[in-house]
C-alpha positions, 0 to 999 in steps of 0.5 A: 870896704869901710866897716865903721860907717856911720848913720849919717854917711849911710842916710847920705849915700841913700839920698844920693842914690835915691836922687840920682835914679828916682829924681826924689830929693831929701826934704828934711833938714838932718840937723832938725830931723826927729829920725836923724839917728836912723837909717832913712831907708828902713823907715819907709813904708810900702805905699800899698799895704803899709809894710815897713821896709825894714821887713823887706830888708831883713827878708832879704838878708834871710833869703840870702843867708839861707840860699848861700847855706844851700850852696855851701852844703851842695856837693859842688862846693859852690862859693858864689850865689851866681854860680849856684842857680837851682836846676832839677838836680840841685834841688836835692840838696835843698829838699834834704836840707828841709827833710823832704825825701820824695821829689814830686 
């Protein structure tokens, strides 16, 4: 997996996926676009309440990191998040992590 991916390559891939799945084409010319040095997906807004997608991206990354730490700190030593699906006894590690001692 490449580690040095340019913004232009990310935007190209984003619009190819969006075109293939949603049938939406990029209408802006990348050379003349004011935001061509930014990632297109992060500049979009939620259509109902105008929340920037950047908040969604950040919250998804944060949620993934939080979940992966819970899995790593569990006694079962899960490595993959798919193996770390919470059931009742798995919530003990989570509750201890956030300092809740009683389980209701």
